[in-house]
N, C-alpha and C positions, 0 to 999 in steps of 0.2 A: 523411419525415414530421416536422413540427415538433411538439414536445411542450411543454406548458405548464409553468409554474413548479411547480405542485402535483405533477405527474407526475415532474418532475426531482427534486424534493425526496424523493419516495417512492423513486425509484431510488437516490439518494444514501444514504438511510437503510438500504436493503437491503444496501449494500456497505460502509458506513462502519466497521463493526466490524473489517474487514480492515486498517484503517489506524491503529487506536488503538495507542498505544505502551505502554499499561499503566503500572504503577508504575515510575517511573524510579529506579533504584538510586542514581544520583548526585544525586538531588534534595536530599539532606541531607548531601552530601559535605563541605561546608564545616564544618558543625556537628560531624561525626564527626572531621574532621581537627584541629579545635581541642582535642578531648578525647583522641584517640588516632591518631597518625600511622600506625601499623602497620595499624590497622583501616581507615583511609581508603585506604591502598595496597591492602589486600585487596579493598575494594570496587572500586577501579579495575581490578585484575587480574581480578576476577570478571566485570566488564563486558567487558573485552577478550576473555576466554575465551568469553563468550556471543556476542559479535560473530563470532568465528571459527567457532563452532558453527553459527550461523545462516547464515553465508556458505556453509559446506560443505553445509548442507541445500539451499540455493538452487542451488548449483553441481552438485548431483546430476545424473547423466546424464539428459537429456531434460526436466528441469524448466523450464529457461529456454526451450527450444523450445516447450514446451506453453504457456507464457505468451505467447510470440510468436505462436503460432497463434491463441490466443484474441483477441489484439489485432487481428490481421489479419482474422479473421472479423467482429469487431465493426465494424471500419473498412469492410469490404466491405458489410455490412448497411446501415450508415449511408449509404454512397455509393449503394447501390441505392434506398434510401428517398428520398434527395434527387432521384435521377433520375426516380422515379415522380412525385414532387411537381411537378417541372418539366413532365413530360408532361401531368399533370392540369391544370396552369395554362394550357397551350396550348389545351386544348379546353374 
């Protein structure tokens, strides 16, 4: 089933919050480094620790598999909808 631009926009807006980065700690890193190198290094180390923490959350048993399953179901649904559209077009 083909969806129009308005519906695609609505779908995007429903999920877009999942992809927002939020406040970037390193956004003002240059300004901090000019004032205090130790504070700038702390910012970098904090970011590194956060990346490691987030990766460990992602790597939890089953989480990646759950994401894979969601993608495969969505792909199958899309494939089924496309097949239905082709059948409808034939008749």
